[in-house]
C-alpha positions in Angstrom: 0.9 15.3 17.1 1.1 13.7 13.6 0.3 10.0 13.1 2.6 8.5 10.6 1.9 4.7 10.7 -1.3 3.7 12.6 -4.1 5.4 14.3 -6.6 3.8 16.8 -10.3 3.8 16.5 -10.5 5.8 19.8 -8.1 8.5 18.4 -9.9 8.8 15.1 -13.3 9.0 16.9 -12.0 12.0 18.8 -11.1 13.7 15.5 -13.9 12.5 13.2 -15.3 16.1 12.9 -11.9 17.8 12.9 -11.5 19.8 9.7 -7.7 19.3 10.0 -8.2 15.5 9.6 -9.2 13.9 6.3 -10.4 10.3 6.0 -10.3 8.1 2.9 -12.0 4.8 2.3 -9.8 2.6 0.1 -11.8 -0.6 0.2 -10.8 -2.8 -2.7 -11.0 -6.4 -4.0 -8.4 -7.3 -6.7 -10.8 -9.8 -8.2 -13.9 -7.6 -8.1 -13.4 -4.1 -9.6 -16.7 -2.8 -8.5 -16.4 -4.0 -4.9 -14.8 -0.8 -3.4 -17.4 1.7 -4.6 -20.2 -0.7 -3.7 -18.9 -1.2 -0.2 -18.5 2.6 0.2 -22.0 3.2 -1.0 -23.4 0.7 1.5 -21.7 2.4 4.5 -18.5 4.2 5.4 -17.0 6.3 8.2 -18.6 9.7 8.6 -16.8 12.3 6.5 -14.8 9.7 4.6 -14.3 10.0 0.8 -13.6 7.2 -1.5 -10.3 6.5 -3.4 -10.2 3.6 -5.9 -7.0 1.5 -6.1 -7.8 1.0 -9.8 -8.9 4.5 -10.9 -7.5 7.0 -8.3 -4.4 5.4 -7.0 -3.2 4.2 -10.4 -2.6 5.6 -13.9 -4.0 4.1 -17.1 -2.7 0.7 -18.1 -0.9 0.3 -21.5 -0.2 -3.4 -21.4 3.4 -2.9 -20.4 3.2 -1.0 -17.1 1.4 -3.5 -14.9 -2.0 -3.6 -13.3 -1.7 -0.6 -11.1 0.8 1.8 -12.8 2.0 4.6 -10.6 0.5 7.9 -11.6 2.7 11.0 -12.0 3.2 12.9 -8.8 1.5 16.0 -10.3 -1.6 14.0 -11.5 -2.0 12.4 -8.1 -1.5 15.7 -6.3 -4.2 17.2 -8.4 -6.5 14.3 -7.6 -6.0 14.9 -3.9 -6.4 18.6 -4.2 -9.7 18.1 -5.9 -10.8 16.2 -2.8 -9.8 19.0 -0.4 -6.3 17.9 0.6 -3.9 20.8 0.8 -0.9 19.1 2.4 -1.6 20.3 6.0 -4.1 17.7 7.2 -3.7 14.5 9.1 -4.7 11.8 6.6 -6.4 8.5 7.8 -6.8 5.7 5.3 -8.9 2.6 6.0 -10.5 -0.4 4.3 -12.1 -3.7 5.2 -9.3 -5.9 3.8 -6.7 -5.9 6.5 -5.2 -2.6 5.4 -3.8 -4.0 2.2 -5.4 -1.5 -0.2 -5.2 1.5 2.1 -1.5 0.9 2.6 -1.1 1.9 -1.1 -2.4 5.4 -0.2 -0.2 5.5 2.8 2.9 4.9 0.7 1.9 7.2 -2.1 1.4 10.1 0.2 4.8 9.5 1.8 6.2 9.3 -1.8 4.9 12.8 -2.4 6.5 14.0 0.8 3.5 14.0 3.2 4.3 12.0 6.4 1.1 12.7 8.4 -0.8 9.7 7.0 -1.8 6.7 9.0 -4.0 3.6 8.6 -6.9 3.0 10.9 -5.7 -0.1 12.8 -8.3 -2.8 12.3 -10.1 -0.9 9.6 -13.9 -0.6 9.3 -14.5 -3.7 11.3 -12.7 -2.2 14.3 -14.7 1.0 13.9 -18.1 -0.7 14.0 -17.0 -3.2 16.7 -16.4 -0.2 18.9 -20.0 0.9 18.5 -19.4 3.7 16.0 -21.9 4.2 13.2 -21.4 4.2 9.4 -23.1 6.6 7.0 -24.1 6.6 3.4 -23.8 10.3 3.1 -21.2 11.4 0.5 -18.8 14.0 1.8 -17.4 16.9 -0.1 -14.7 19.4 0.7 -13.7 22.7 -1.0 -11.1 22.2 -3.7 -7.6 22.8 -2.5 -4.1 22.8 -3.9 -1.4 20.3 -2.8 2.1 20.8 -4.0 4.1 17.6 -3.6 7.7 17.3 -2.5 8.6 14.0 -4.3 10.9 11.5 -2.8 11.9 10.0 -6.1 14.4 7.6 -4.6 11.7 5.6 -2.9 10.4 4.2 -6.2 12.5 2.0 -8.4 12.0 0.7 -12.0 12.1 -2.7 -13.6 15.4 -1.8 -15.1 16.9 -1.1 -11.6 15.5 -4.4 -10.3 16.9 -6.4 -13.2 20.3 -4.8 -12.7 20.4 -5.9 -9.1 19.6 -9.6 -9.6 22.3 -11.6 -8.1 24.0 -8.7 -6.3 24.4 -8.7 -2.5 23.5 -5.1 -2.1 19.7 -5.4 -2.6 17.1 -7.8 -1.4 13.8 -8.0 -3.2 10.9 -8.9 -0.9 7.7 -10.3 -2.6 4.5 -9.7 -0.6 2.2 -12.1 -2.4 0.8 -15.3 -0.9 3.4 -18.1 -0.9 1.6 -20.2 -3.5 1.7 -17.4 -6.0 5.3 -16.7 -5.2 6.2 -20.3 -5.9 4.2 -20.2 -9.1 1.7 -22.8 -8.1 -1.5 -20.9 -8.0 -1.5 -17.7 -10.1 -5.1 -16.4 -10.1 -4.6 -12.9 -11.4 -1.6 -12.6 -13.7 -1.1 -14.6 -17.0 2.4 -15.9 -16.0 3.3 -17.6 -12.7 6.4 -17.4 -10.6 8.6 -14.7 -9.1 11.5 -12.4 -9.9 14.8 -14.3 -9.5 16.4 -13.6 -6.2 13.2 -12.4 -4.5 12.3 -13.7 -1.1 8.7 -14.1 0.1 7.0 -12.3 3.0 3.2 -12.6 2.6 1.6 -9.3 3.7 -1.0 -11.1 5.8 1.7 -12.2 8.2 1.8 -8.6 9.5 -1.6 -9.0 11.1 -3.0 -10.7 14.2 -6.7 -10.7 14.8 -7.3 -8.1 12.1 -4.8 -5.6 13.4 -1.1 -5.0 13.0 1.2 -7.0 15.2 3.2 -5.1 17.8 6.3 -3.2 16.7 8.5 -5.6 18.6 7.0 -8.7 17.0 7.3 -7.2 13.5 10.8 -6.1 14.1 11.8 -9.6 15.2 10.2 -11.2 12.2 11.6 -8.8 9.6 15.1 -8.8 11.1 15.2 -12.6 10.9 14.3 -12.3 7.2 16.6 -9.5 6.4 19.7 -11.0 7.9 22.6 -8.6 7.3 20.7 -6.4 4.9 19.8 -2.9 6.1 16.2 -1.7 5.6 17.3 0.7 2.9 18.6 -2.2 0.9 15.2 -3.8 0.6 13.1 -3.3 -2.5 9.4 -4.4 -2.0 7.3 -5.9 -4.7 4.1 -7.9 -5.1 1.6 -8.4 -8.0 1.0 -4.8 -8.9 2.5 -2.5 -6.2 -0.3 -2.6 -3.7 0.3 -5.3 -1.1 4.0 -4.5 -1.1 3.1 -1.3 0.6 1.7 -3.3 3.5 5.2 -4.7 4.1 6.7 -1.2 3.8 4.2 0.0 6.4 4.9 -3.0 8.7 8.7 -2.3 8.5 8.0 1.4 9.3 6.0 0.3 12.4 8.9 -1.9 13.4 11.4 1.0 13.2 12.9 -0.4 10.0 12.0 2.3 7.5 13.9 3.2 4.4 12.8 0.5 2.0 11.8 1.2 -1.6 9.0 0.1 -3.8 9.1 -1.6 -7.2 5.8 -0.1 -8.3 5.2 -2.2 -11.4 5.9 -5.4 -9.6 5.2 -8.8 -11.1 2.5 -7.7 -13.5 4.9 -5.2 -15.1 7.8 -7.6 -14.9 6.1 -10.4 -17.0 5.0 -7.9 -19.6 8.5 -8.2 -21.1 9.1 -11.9 -22.0 12.9 -11.2 -22.0 12.9 -10.7 -18.2 13.9 -13.8 -16.2 11.4 -15.8 -14.2 11.9 -18.2 -11.3 9.5 -20.7 -9.7 9.5 -22.9 -6.6 10.2 -22.0 -2.9 13.7 -20.7 -3.4 14.8 -17.2 -4.4 
C-alpha cells in the first residue's frame, strides 16, 4: 500500500528499518537559514536524511526568480538519486514546523511523477510524544538513479498568473498569514501586499493540535472558499512556493486534488515592478 498524503507515527515506526521506505527531515525556518541543519544535527528520526528548503529543494537565486526558485526536474532527480532514491521507495517527509517545509518535498516529488510520498502527521513532535527515540547518526544510502516523469502542467509561471488576473476561470489562493496578505506586516520580502485577485487561506488553518484536520473538515472549509471553482482551477501561491504546498496537500487530503502551484510566488512577482500589487483584505 502506498501512502500518498499522510502517514501516522505508528505506521512509520513499523517501517523505520524497511529499505523500501526512505525518510527525509525537511526542518526549516524562513528567518533562520541555519536552523534546519542545526535541528537535524541535534536529533532526527533513525535513518532520516536531511534536505534543505534553501539548498536542496530550490535552485540558485538570481534576483528575479524568487526566494526558492524551482530547480530543474533533472537537477532535483539527480539530487534525490545521490541520496539513494530510485523511484520505487515509499518516501516520508517530516519537520517540526507543522509540515510546512516538508510539504514542499511532497509536492516536488509528485511534480516529478512519484506519488508514494507522505508527510509524517504531527512531525517530529508526534514521533517523540509516542516514545520513539531520535538519533544523531547520519545515514547514507548507495547512490541510485531516479528518472522523473514530469507533470509540467502542475507548475505555472508568473506570466500565466498575470494573464489570468480578472478572469473567472482561475482562482489564486495565497497561503501566507493574513497580515502579510493584507500588506500590513511584511517581515520577509521587500514589498508588501498580494497579487490582485488572490484570496487568502493561511496554511496554518489546515492544522489542529499539530496535526492535519480530518478530510471532512478540510473539504468543508475549502469548498466554502472555492465556491463554484473546481480544484483544478485553483493556483496556489505564498511567499516563495513553500507554504502554498501545504494548502495543496490539505486539498489532496480533502479529496480536492488537481490544483497547481505558482512556484515563484510573491517573492518572484514583486521582482518585476511592472506587475500589479494589491493591499488590504479584499482580493
